[in-house]
MOPAC internal coordinates of N, CA, C and O (Angstrom, degrees):
PM7 1SCF
backbone

  N    0.0000 0     0.00 0     0.00 0    0    0    0
  C    1.4472 1     0.00 0     0.00 0    1    0    0
  C    1.5228 1   109.51 1     0.00 0    2    1    0
  O    1.2310 1   120.98 1   -41.45 1    3    2    1
  N    1.3123 1   115.73 1   138.55 1    3    2    1
  C    1.4527 1   121.19 1  -179.83 1    5    3    2
  C    1.5207 1   110.54 1   -70.96 1    6    5    3
  O    1.2310 1   121.06 1   -40.82 1    7    6    5
  N    1.3275 1   115.58 1   139.18 1    7    6    5
  C    1.4606 1   119.36 1   177.67 1    9    7    6
  C    1.5234 1   111.45 1   -74.25 1   10    9    7
  O    1.2310 1   120.49 1   155.76 1   11   10    9
  N    1.3299 1   116.67 1   -24.24 1   11   10    9
  C    1.4646 1   119.46 1  -179.48 1   13   11   10
  C    1.5247 1   112.08 1   -74.89 1   14   13   11
  O    1.2310 1   119.81 1   158.22 1   15   14   13
  N    1.3258 1   117.96 1   -21.78 1   15   14   13
  C    1.4536 1   120.43 1  -177.48 1   17   15   14
  C    1.5296 1   113.07 1  -106.51 1   18   17   15
  O    1.2310 1   120.14 1  -154.01 1   19   18   17
  N    1.3284 1   117.34 1    25.99 1   19   18   17
  C    1.4617 1   119.99 1   178.10 1   21   19   18
  C    1.5238 1   109.48 1   -70.43 1   22   21   19
  O    1.2310 1   120.83 1   -37.83 1   23   22   21
  N    1.3015 1   116.02 1   142.17 1   23   22   21
  C    1.4701 1   118.05 1   176.89 1   25   23   22
  C    1.5310 1   110.72 1   -69.80 1   26   25   23
  O    1.2310 1   121.35 1   -25.25 1   27   26   25
  N    1.3020 1   115.02 1   154.75 1   27   26   25
  C    1.4665 1   121.21 1   179.73 1   29   27   26
  C    1.5212 1   108.85 1   -64.02 1   30   29   27
  O    1.2310 1   120.55 1   -59.08 1   31   30   29
  N    1.3193 1   116.55 1   120.92 1   31   30   29
  C    1.4574 1   121.06 1  -178.57 1   33   31   30
  C    1.5226 1   109.61 1   -92.25 1   34   33   31
  O    1.2310 1   121.31 1   -58.50 1   35   34   33
  N    1.3226 1   115.10 1   121.50 1   35   34   33
  C    1.4581 1   119.18 1   176.56 1   37   35   34
  C    1.5190 1   108.88 1   -79.71 1   38   37   35
  O    1.2310 1   121.13 1   -32.55 1   39   38   37
  N    1.2929 1   115.45 1   147.45 1   39   38   37
  C    1.4601 1   118.67 1   177.23 1   41   39   38
  C    1.5212 1   109.31 1   -70.39 1   42   41   39
  O    1.2310 1   121.07 1   -25.19 1   43   42   41
  N    1.2997 1   115.56 1   154.81 1   43   42   41
  C    1.4528 1   120.29 1  -177.48 1   45   43   42
  C    1.5328 1   111.77 1   -69.21 1   46   45   43
  O    1.2310 1   120.65 1   149.48 1   47   46   45
  N    1.3165 1   116.37 1   -30.52 1   47   46   45
  C    1.4685 1   119.84 1   179.04 1   49   47   46
  C    1.5218 1   109.55 1   -92.90 1   50   49   47
  O    1.2310 1   120.15 1   -46.93 1   51   50   49
  N    1.3072 1   117.32 1   133.07 1   51   50   49
  C    1.4627 1   118.21 1   174.84 1   53   51   50
  C    1.5338 1   109.63 1   -71.04 1   54   53   51
  O    1.2310 1   120.55 1   -22.24 1   55   54   53
  N    1.2942 1   116.55 1   157.76 1   55   54   53
  C    1.4641 1   122.38 1  -178.82 1   57   55   54
  C    1.5258 1   109.40 1   -64.07 1   58   57   55
  O    1.2310 1   120.69 1   -60.27 1   59   58   57
  N    1.3176 1   116.28 1   119.73 1   59   58   57
  C    1.4635 1   121.00 1  -178.24 1   61   59   58
  C    1.5187 1   109.96 1  -103.73 1   62   61   59
  O    1.2310 1   120.86 1   -52.32 1   63   62   61
  N    1.3024 1   115.96 1   127.68 1   63   62   61
  C    1.4586 1   120.16 1   175.91 1   65   63   62
  C    1.5169 1   108.57 1   -83.00 1   66   65   63
  O    1.2310 1   121.06 1   -30.64 1   67   66   65
  N    1.3039 1   115.59 1   149.36 1   67   66   65
  C    1.4587 1   118.59 1   177.07 1   69   67   66
  C    1.5289 1   108.90 1   -70.22 1   70   69   67
  O    1.2310 1   121.35 1   -38.96 1   71   70   69
  N    1.2933 1   115.02 1   141.04 1   71   70   69
  C    1.4634 1   119.52 1  -176.44 1   73   71   70
  C    1.5305 1   109.50 1   -94.01 1   74   73   71
  O    1.2310 1   121.20 1  -102.14 1   75   74   73
  N    1.3025 1   115.31 1    77.86 1   75   74   73
  C    1.4576 1   120.52 1   175.65 1   77   75   74
  C    1.5106 1   108.49 1   -98.18 1   78   77   75
  O    1.2310 1   121.11 1   -41.55 1   79   78   77
  N    1.3094 1   115.48 1   138.45 1   79   78   77
  C    1.4627 1   117.68 1   178.24 1   81   79   78
  C    1.5226 1   108.37 1   -85.63 1   82   81   79
  O    1.2310 1   121.17 1   -47.14 1   83   82   81
  N    1.2947 1   115.37 1   132.86 1   83   82   81
  C    1.4602 1   120.01 1  -178.72 1   85   83   82
  C    1.5207 1   110.66 1  -105.06 1   86   85   83
  O    1.2310 1   121.19 1  -142.35 1   87   86   85
  N    1.3377 1   115.33 1    37.65 1   87   86   85
  C    1.4576 1   118.52 1   177.11 1   89   87   86
  C    1.5178 1   108.84 1   -72.27 1   90   89   87
  O    1.2310 1   120.54 1   -46.54 1   91   90   89
  N    1.2944 1   116.57 1   133.46 1   91   90   89
  C    1.4578 1   119.72 1   176.13 1   93   91   90
  C    1.5077 1   109.26 1   -79.31 1   94   93   91
  O    1.2310 1   120.84 1   -44.13 1   95   94   93
  N    1.3048 1   116.00 1   135.87 1   95   94   93
  C    1.4592 1   119.80 1   177.22 1   97   95   94
  C    1.5122 1   109.03 1   -72.26 1   98   97   95
  O    1.2310 1   121.36 1   -37.42 1   99   98   97
  N    1.2896 1   115.00 1   142.58 1   99   98   97
  C    1.4567 1   118.87 1   177.62 1  101   99   98
  C    1.5192 1   109.09 1   -72.00 1  102  101   99
  O    1.2310 1   119.66 1   -40.69 1  103  102  101
  N    1.3232 1   118.25 1   139.31 1  103  102  101
  C    1.4600 1   119.34 1   178.75 1  105  103  102
  C    1.5203 1   110.30 1   -66.88 1  106  105  103
  O    1.2310 1   120.01 1   -34.57 1  107  106  105
  N    1.3408 1   117.59 1   145.43 1  107  106  105
  C    1.4575 1   120.37 1  -177.80 1  109  107  106
  C    1.5239 1   113.52 1   -66.08 1  110  109  107
  O    1.2310 1   120.63 1   156.32 1  111  110  109
  N    1.3302 1   116.41 1   -23.68 1  111  110  109
  C    1.4612 1   120.28 1   178.10 1  113  111  110
  C    1.5186 1   107.53 1  -112.68 1  114  113  111
  O    1.2310 1   120.82 1   -60.25 1  115  114  113
  N    1.3228 1   116.03 1   119.75 1  115  114  113
  C    1.4589 1   120.62 1   179.60 1  117  115  114
  C    1.5162 1   111.43 1   -73.81 1  118  117  115
  O    1.2310 1   120.92 1   -11.00 1  119  118  117
  N    1.3097 1   115.85 1   169.00 1  119  118  117
  C    1.4606 1   120.21 1  -178.30 1  121  119  118
  C    1.5298 1   111.36 1   -68.13 1  122  121  119
  O    1.2310 1   120.33 1   150.53 1  123  122  121
  N    1.3291 1   116.97 1   -29.47 1  123  122  121
  C    1.4620 1   120.23 1  -178.36 1  125  123  122
  C    1.5162 1   113.65 1   -85.94 1  126  125  123
  O    1.2310 1   119.98 1   164.16 1  127  126  125
  N    1.3534 1   117.65 1   -15.84 1  127  126  125
  C    1.4655 1   121.25 1  -178.73 1  129  127  126
  C    1.5215 1   110.28 1   -71.85 1  130  129  127
  O    1.2310 1   121.40 1   -47.23 1  131  130  129
  N    1.3166 1   114.93 1   132.77 1  131  130  129
  C    1.4568 1   120.20 1   178.74 1  133  131  130
  C    1.5263 1   108.66 1  -102.81 1  134  133  131
  O    1.2310 1   120.52 1   -53.15 1  135  134  133
  N    1.3100 1   116.62 1   126.85 1  135  134  133
  C    1.4587 1   120.94 1   179.29 1  137  135  134
  C    1.5184 1   107.68 1   -82.40 1  138  137  135
  O    1.2310 1   121.42 1   -72.11 1  139  138  137
  N    1.3264 1   114.90 1   107.89 1  139  138  137
  C    1.4496 1   120.79 1  -175.20 1  141  139  138
  C    1.5215 1   108.69 1  -149.52 1  142  141  139
  O    1.2310 1   119.93 1   -26.13 1  143  142  141
  N    1.3299 1   117.74 1   153.87 1  143  142  141
  C    1.4598 1   121.17 1  -179.10 1  145  143  142
  C    1.5220 1   112.08 1   -66.49 1  146  145  143
  O    1.2310 1   119.84 1   160.73 1  147  146  145
  N    1.3305 1   117.91 1   -19.27 1  147  146  145
  C    1.4655 1   121.37 1  -179.74 1  149  147  146
  C    1.5189 1   112.52 1   -82.67 1  150  149  147
  O    1.2310 1   120.02 1   162.15 1  151  150  149
  N    1.3374 1   117.57 1   -17.85 1  151  150  149
  C    1.4582 1   122.09 1  -178.31 1  153  151  150
  C    1.5396 1   109.13 1   -87.56 1  154  153  151
  O    1.2310 1   120.77 1  -103.29 1  155  154  153
  N    1.3302 1   116.14 1    76.71 1  155  154  153
  C    1.4631 1   122.08 1  -173.48 1  157  155  154
  C    1.5259 1   111.58 1   -67.33 1  158  157  155
  O    1.2310 1   119.91 1   144.63 1  159  158  157
  N    1.3243 1   117.78 1   -35.37 1  159  158  157
  C    1.4646 1   119.90 1  -179.26 1  161  159  158
  C    1.5304 1   111.25 1   -63.22 1  162  161  159
  O    1.2310 1   120.22 1   144.23 1  163  162  161
  N    1.3224 1   117.18 1   -35.77 1  163  162  161
  C    1.4640 1   121.32 1   177.39 1  165  163  162
  C    1.5280 1   110.63 1   -73.59 1  166  165  163
  O    1.2310 1   120.66 1   133.47 1  167  166  165
  N    1.3030 1   116.34 1   -46.53 1  167  166  165
  C    1.4708 1   121.72 1  -175.84 1  169  167  166
  C    1.5250 1   111.38 1   -63.58 1  170  169  167
  O    1.2310 1   120.27 1   140.23 1  171  170  169
  N    1.3181 1   117.09 1   -39.77 1  171  170  169
  C    1.4655 1   120.10 1  -174.98 1  173  171  170
  C    1.5252 1   113.11 1   -66.63 1  174  173  171
  O    1.2310 1   119.66 1   162.85 1  175  174  173
  N    1.3210 1   118.26 1   -17.15 1  175  174  173
  C    1.4694 1   121.02 1   176.54 1  177  175  174
  C    1.5244 1   111.90 1   -70.51 1  178  177  175
  O    1.2310 1   119.96 1   160.08 1  179  178  177
  N    1.3272 1   117.68 1   -19.92 1  179  178  177
  C    1.4612 1   122.20 1  -175.00 1  181  179  178
  C    1.5221 1   112.44 1  -106.04 1  182  181  179
  O    1.2310 1   120.55 1  -159.50 1  183  182  181
  N    1.3307 1   116.56 1    20.50 1  183  182  181
  C    1.4613 1   122.14 1   179.30 1  185  183  182
  C    1.5222 1   108.09 1  -121.27 1  186  185  183
  O    1.2310 1   120.42 1   -41.49 1  187  186  185
  N    1.3281 1   116.80 1   138.51 1  187  186  185
  C    1.4616 1   121.08 1   179.48 1  189  187  186
  C    1.5225 1   110.15 1   -76.25 1  190  189  187
  O    1.2310 1   120.97 1    -2.26 1  191  190  189
  N    1.3401 1   115.76 1   177.74 1  191  190  189
  C    1.4615 1   120.83 1   179.29 1  193  191  190
  C    1.5273 1   111.77 1   -64.03 1  194  193  191
  O    1.2310 1   120.85 1   148.58 1  195  194  193
  N    1.3248 1   115.98 1   -31.42 1  195  194  193
  C    1.4674 1   119.81 1  -179.91 1  197  195  194
  C    1.5190 1   112.43 1   -81.72 1  198  197  195
  O    1.2310 1   120.15 1   173.31 1  199  198  197
  N    1.3215 1   117.32 1    -6.69 1  199  198  197
  C    1.4588 1   120.90 1   179.62 1  201  199  198
  C    1.5145 1   113.30 1    97.41 1  202  201  199
  O    1.2310 1   120.09 1  -170.44 1  203  202  201
  N    1.3317 1   117.44 1     9.56 1  203  202  201
  C    1.4624 1   120.68 1  -179.83 1  205  203  202
  C    1.5252 1   110.45 1   -86.28 1  206  205  203
  O    1.2310 1   121.03 1   -29.09 1  207  206  205
  N    1.3202 1   115.64 1   150.91 1  207  206  205
  C    1.4644 1   120.93 1   176.29 1  209  207  206
  C    1.5251 1   107.55 1   -77.29 1  210  209  207
  O    1.2310 1   120.83 1   -52.92 1  211  210  209
  N    1.3290 1   116.01 1   127.08 1  211  210  209
  C    1.4666 1   120.17 1  -179.06 1  213  211  210
  C    1.5195 1   110.51 1   -73.72 1  214  213  211
  O    1.2310 1   121.01 1   -26.92 1  215  214  213
  N    1.3310 1   115.68 1   153.08 1  215  214  213
  C    1.4616 1   120.74 1  -176.70 1  217  215  214
  C    1.5257 1   111.14 1   -73.40 1  218  217  215
  O    1.2310 1   121.43 1   -12.97 1  219  218  217
  N    1.2951 1   114.86 1   167.03 1  219  218  217
  C    1.4595 1   121.87 1  -177.91 1  221  219  218
  C    1.5241 1   111.73 1   -66.33 1  222  221  219
  O    1.2310 1   120.34 1   144.24 1  223  222  221
  N    1.3183 1   116.95 1   -35.76 1  223  222  221
  C    1.4622 1   120.73 1   178.65 1  225  223  222
  C    1.5214 1   111.64 1   -65.21 1  226  225  223
  O    1.2310 1   120.71 1   140.33 1  227  226  225
  N    1.3189 1   116.25 1   -39.67 1  227  226  225
  C    1.4585 1   120.98 1   179.40 1  229  227  226
  C    1.5231 1   110.00 1   -69.89 1  230  229  227
  O    1.2310 1   120.64 1   138.01 1  231  230  229
  N    1.3311 1   116.38 1   -41.99 1  231  230  229
  C    1.4653 1   121.25 1  -176.72 1  233  231  230
  C    1.5173 1   113.78 1   -74.40 1  234  233  231
  O    1.2310 1   120.39 1   156.97 1  235  234  233
  N    1.3349 1   116.86 1   -23.03 1  235  234  233
  C    1.4715 1   122.17 1  -175.10 1  237  235  234
  C    1.5353 1   110.98 1    61.23 1  238  237  235
  O    1.2310 1   121.07 1  -135.13 1  239  238  237
  N    1.3117 1   115.56 1    44.87 1  239  238  237
  C    1.4686 1   121.65 1   179.98 1  241  239  238
  C    1.5166 1   109.94 1  -108.55 1  242  241  239
  O    1.2310 1   121.33 1   -17.96 1  243  242  241
  N    1.3249 1   115.07 1   162.04 1  243  242  241
  C    1.4549 1   120.03 1   171.84 1  245  243  242
  C    1.5187 1   108.34 1   -78.15 1  246  245  243
  O    1.2310 1   120.55 1   -12.02 1  247  246  245
  N    1.3136 1   116.55 1   167.98 1  247  246  245
  C    1.4595 1   120.86 1  -178.96 1  249  247  246
  C    1.5254 1   111.09 1   -61.99 1  250  249  247
  O    1.2310 1   120.60 1   136.94 1  251  250  249
  N    1.3074 1   116.45 1   -43.06 1  251  250  249
  C    1.4624 1   121.11 1  -179.19 1  253  251  250
  C    1.5289 1   111.12 1   -64.55 1  254  253  251
  O    1.2310 1   120.70 1   137.09 1  255  254  253
  N    1.3438 1   116.26 1   -42.91 1  255  254  253
  C    1.4614 1   120.32 1   179.49 1  257  255  254
  C    1.5231 1   110.57 1   -64.80 1  258  257  255
  O    1.2310 1   120.00 1   139.31 1  259  258  257
  N    1.3367 1   117.60 1   -40.69 1  259  258  257
  C    1.4616 1   120.83 1  -179.59 1  261  259  258
  C    1.5257 1   110.56 1   -63.86 1  262  261  259
  O    1.2310 1   120.31 1   139.47 1  263  262  261
  N    1.3212 1   117.01 1   -40.53 1  263  262  261
  C    1.4676 1   119.80 1   177.79 1  265  263  262
  C    1.5159 1   110.95 1   -62.70 1  266  265  263
  O    1.2310 1   120.45 1   135.55 1  267  266  265
  N    1.3340 1   116.75 1   -44.45 1  267  266  265
  C    1.4587 1   120.45 1   179.93 1  269  267  266
  C    1.5278 1   111.96 1   -64.57 1  270  269  267
  O    1.2310 1   120.58 1   140.25 1  271  270  269
  N    1.3284 1   116.49 1   -39.75 1  271  270  269
  C    1.4682 1   120.84 1   177.87 1  273  271  270
  C    1.5230 1   110.35 1   -63.65 1  274  273  271
  O    1.2310 1   120.49 1   136.04 1  275  274  273
  N    1.3323 1   116.67 1   -43.96 1  275  274  273
  C    1.4610 1   121.12 1   179.95 1  277  275  274
  C    1.5205 1   111.34 1   -60.68 1  278  277  275
  O    1.2310 1   120.46 1   135.09 1  279  278  277
  N    1.3214 1   116.73 1   -44.91 1  279  278  277
  C    1.4643 1   121.27 1   179.24 1  281  279  278
  C    1.5222 1   110.06 1   -63.97 1  282  281  279
  O    1.2310 1   120.32 1   137.17 1  283  282  281
  N    1.3317 1   116.99 1   -42.83 1  283  282  281
  C    1.4618 1   120.94 1  -179.54 1  285  283  282
  C    1.5268 1   111.60 1   -63.91 1  286  285  283
  O    1.2310 1   120.24 1   139.49 1  287  286  285
  N    1.3361 1   117.14 1   -40.51 1  287  286  285
  C    1.4684 1   121.03 1   178.78 1  289  287  286
  C    1.5257 1   110.40 1   -64.30 1  290  289  287
  O    1.2310 1   120.68 1   136.35 1  291  290  289
  N    1.3244 1   116.31 1   -43.65 1  291  290  289
  C    1.4636 1   119.77 1  -179.50 1  293  291  290
  C    1.5248 1   111.37 1   -65.40 1  294  293  291
  O    1.2310 1   120.32 1   140.43 1  295  294  293
  N    1.3283 1   117.00 1   -39.57 1  295  294  293
  C    1.4675 1   119.95 1   177.26 1  297  295  294
  C    1.5224 1   111.04 1   -64.87 1  298  297  295
  O    1.2310 1   120.40 1   138.14 1  299  298  297
  N    1.3244 1   116.84 1   -41.86 1  299  298  297
  C    1.4630 1   120.71 1   179.99 1  301  299  298
  C    1.5266 1   111.14 1   -65.41 1  302  301  299
  O    1.2310 1   120.31 1   144.83 1  303  302  301
  N    1.3260 1   117.02 1   -35.17 1  303  302  301
  C    1.4690 1   119.99 1   177.11 1  305  303  302
  C    1.5219 1   110.91 1   -66.60 1  306  305  303
  O    1.2310 1   120.65 1   136.32 1  307  306  305
  N    1.3320 1   116.37 1   -43.68 1  307  306  305
  C    1.4628 1   120.43 1  -179.20 1  309  307  306
  C    1.5259 1   110.96 1   -63.43 1  310  309  307
  O    1.2310 1   120.67 1   140.81 1  311  310  309
  N    1.3216 1   116.32 1   -39.19 1  311  310  309
  C    1.4644 1   120.43 1   179.71 1  313  311  310
  C    1.5237 1   112.00 1   -84.03 1  314  313  311
  O    1.2310 1   120.36 1  -171.32 1  315  314  313
  N    1.3323 1   116.92 1     8.68 1  315  314  313
  C    1.4611 1   126.27 1   179.44 1  317  315  314
  C    1.5261 1   113.71 1    56.35 1  318  317  315
  O    1.2310 1   120.39 1  -147.41 1  319  318  317
  N    1.3137 1   116.87 1    32.59 1  319  318  317
  C    1.4604 1   120.72 1   170.78 1  321  319  318
  C    1.5291 1   109.74 1   -82.23 1  322  321  319
  O    1.2310 1   121.17 1   150.21 1  323  322  321
  N    1.3299 1   115.37 1   -29.79 1  323  322  321
  C    1.4659 1   122.58 1   176.72 1  325  323  322
  C    1.5219 1   108.36 1  -122.64 1  326  325  323
  O    1.2310 1   119.82 1   -35.27 1  327  326  325
  N    1.3335 1   117.94 1   144.73 1  327  326  325
  C    1.4702 1   118.81 1   175.07 1  329  327  326
  C    1.5231 1   110.81 1   -75.53 1  330  329  327
  O    1.2310 1   120.91 1   -28.55 1  331  330  329
  N    1.3174 1   115.87 1   151.45 1  331  330  329
  C    1.4616 1   119.97 1   176.13 1  333  331  330
  C    1.5240 1   110.26 1   -70.58 1  334  333  331
  O    1.2310 1   121.31 1   145.54 1  335  334  333
  N    1.3226 1   115.09 1   -34.46 1  335  334  333
  C    1.4517 1   120.12 1  -176.57 1  337  335  334
  C    1.5145 1   108.16 1  -144.53 1  338  337  335
  O    1.2310 1   120.61 1   -41.36 1  339  338  337
  N    1.3193 1   116.45 1   138.64 1  339  338  337
  C    1.4620 1   119.96 1   178.58 1  341  339  338
  C    1.5108 1   109.19 1  -111.74 1  342  341  339
  O    1.2310 1   120.64 1   -37.76 1  343  342  341
  N    1.3152 1   116.37 1   142.24 1  343  342  341
  C    1.4527 1   122.06 1   179.34 1  345  343  342
  C    1.5124 1   109.52 1  -117.63 1  346  345  343
  O    1.2310 1   121.32 1   -33.75 1  347  346  345
  N    1.3201 1   115.08 1   146.25 1  347  346  345
  C    1.4493 1   119.92 1   166.86 1  349  347  346
  C    1.5169 1   106.74 1   -90.20 1  350  349  347
  O    1.2310 1   119.27 1   -13.31 1  351  350  349
  N    1.3209 1   118.99 1   166.69 1  351  350  349
  C    1.4621 1   121.90 1  -176.83 1  353  351  350
  C    1.5191 1   111.85 1   -57.55 1  354  353  351
  O    1.2310 1   119.98 1   136.81 1  355  354  353
  N    1.3229 1   117.64 1   -43.19 1  355  354  353
  C    1.4659 1   121.19 1  -178.57 1  357  355  354
  C    1.5173 1   111.39 1   -66.03 1  358  357  355
  O    1.2310 1   120.03 1   144.02 1  359  358  357
  N    1.3201 1   117.54 1   -35.98 1  359  358  357
  C    1.4583 1   120.99 1  -179.64 1  361  359  358
  C    1.5200 1   111.07 1   -67.86 1  362  361  359
  O    1.2310 1   120.02 1   142.09 1  363  362  361
  N    1.3203 1   117.57 1   -37.91 1  363  362  361
  C    1.4639 1   120.72 1  -179.33 1  365  363  362
  C    1.5239 1   110.55 1   -62.14 1  366  365  363
  O    1.2310 1   120.56 1   135.19 1  367  366  365
  N    1.3276 1   116.53 1   -44.81 1  367  366  365
  C    1.4584 1   120.17 1  -177.87 1  369  367  366
  C    1.5218 1   111.24 1   -62.52 1  370  369  367
  O    1.2310 1   120.32 1   132.63 1  371  370  369
  N    1.3182 1   116.99 1   -47.37 1  371  370  369
  C    1.4551 1   119.71 1  -179.30 1  373  371  370
  C    1.5307 1   110.97 1   -66.22 1  374  373  371
  O    1.2310 1   120.49 1   145.69 1  375  374  373
  N    1.3230 1   116.68 1   -34.31 1  375  374  373
  C    1.4559 1   120.93 1   178.90 1  377  375  374
  C    1.5310 1   110.02 1   -65.38 1  378  377  375
  O    1.2310 1   120.22 1   137.18 1  379  378  377
  N    1.3145 1   117.18 1   -42.82 1  379  378  377
  C    1.4654 1   121.04 1   179.71 1  381  379  378
  C    1.5219 1   111.42 1   -67.51 1  382  381  379
  O    1.2310 1   120.28 1   140.02 1  383  382  381
  N    1.3221 1   117.06 1   -39.98 1  383  382  381
  C    1.4627 1   120.12 1   179.48 1  385  383  382
  C    1.5238 1   110.28 1   -61.35 1  386  385  383
  O    1.2310 1   120.33 1   138.11 1  387  386  385
  N    1.3168 1   116.98 1   -41.89 1  387  386  385
  C    1.4632 1   120.60 1   179.41 1  389  387  386
  C    1.5269 1   110.34 1   -62.88 1  390  389  387
  O    1.2310 1   120.47 1   138.12 1  391  390  389
  N    1.3246 1   116.71 1   -41.88 1  391  390  389
  C    1.4621 1   120.19 1   179.50 1  393  391  390
  C    1.5156 1   111.04 1   -63.66 1  394  393  391
  O    1.2310 1   120.08 1   137.47 1  395  394  393
  N    1.3396 1   117.45 1   -42.53 1  395  394  393
  C    1.4684 1   120.85 1  -179.34 1  397  395  394
  C    1.5165 1   110.79 1   -62.33 1  398  397  395
  O    1.2310 1   120.19 1   137.39 1  399  398  397
  N    1.3354 1   117.25 1   -42.61 1  399  398  397
  C    1.4638 1   120.79 1   178.90 1  401  399  398
  C    1.5241 1   110.45 1   -63.40 1  402  401  399
  O    1.2310 1   120.62 1   139.12 1  403  402  401
  N    1.3041 1   116.42 1   -40.88 1  403  402  401
  C    1.4572 1   120.80 1  -179.12 1  405  403  402
  C    1.5336 1   110.47 1   -63.64 1  406  405  403
  O    1.2310 1   120.36 1   134.80 1  407  406  405
  N    1.3315 1   116.92 1   -45.20 1  407  406  405
  C    1.4597 1   119.88 1  -177.72 1  409  407  406
  C    1.5233 1   111.73 1   -71.19 1  410  409  407
  O    1.2310 1   120.12 1   146.95 1  411  410  409
  N    1.3285 1   117.38 1   -33.05 1  411  410  409
  C    1.4673 1   119.73 1   177.98 1  413  411  410
  C    1.5268 1   110.91 1   -64.44 1  414  413  411
  O    1.2310 1   120.77 1   138.49 1  415  414  413
  N    1.3363 1   116.14 1   -41.51 1  415  414  413
  C    1.4590 1   119.75 1  -179.97 1  417  415  414
  C    1.5268 1   110.68 1   -64.20 1  418  417  415
  O    1.2310 1   119.76 1   139.46 1  419  418  417
  N    1.3159 1   118.06 1   -40.54 1  419  418  417
  C    1.4562 1   121.39 1  -176.89 1  421  419  418
  C    1.5291 1   112.00 1   -76.97 1  422  421  419
  O    1.2310 1   119.49 1   154.11 1  423  422  421
  N    1.3276 1   118.58 1   -25.89 1  423  422  421
  C    1.4741 1   121.07 1   178.87 1  425  423  422
  C    1.5198 1   111.90 1   -72.33 1  426  425  423
  O    1.2310 1   119.75 1   150.16 1  427  426  425
  N    1.3185 1   118.08 1   -29.84 1  427  426  425
  C    1.4629 1   121.88 1  -177.93 1  429  427  426
  C    1.5109 1   112.09 1   -68.80 1  430  429  427
  O    1.2310 1   119.75 1   152.03 1  431  430  429
  N    1.3158 1   118.08 1   -27.97 1  431  430  429
  C    1.4662 1   121.57 1  -176.61 1  433  431  430
  C    1.4979 1   112.46 1   -75.36 1  434  433  431
  O    1.2310 1   120.10 1   180.00 1  435  434  433

């Protein structure tokens, strides 16, 4: 039998598609949620442990939603509903020690 006229040989395994789930992630802000400086429970989800505003990629928000969240966080900080910066217990102690050393050095002069 000629090698050039061999019939097309199918592979023994059928073509397998990758099993990826195409579930859409739920948006972090629901349709009923209002982005406002008074809604602290919503706003606090978009702030890091250090008190920084998380980026849009991390939050999975649209550009418009991210702008509104940023404005709401800044308003809440100004009205002292949210702290500008949050400390853990260990951070407070080290922060105070640094301040004491700084003031001791300047008092001696």
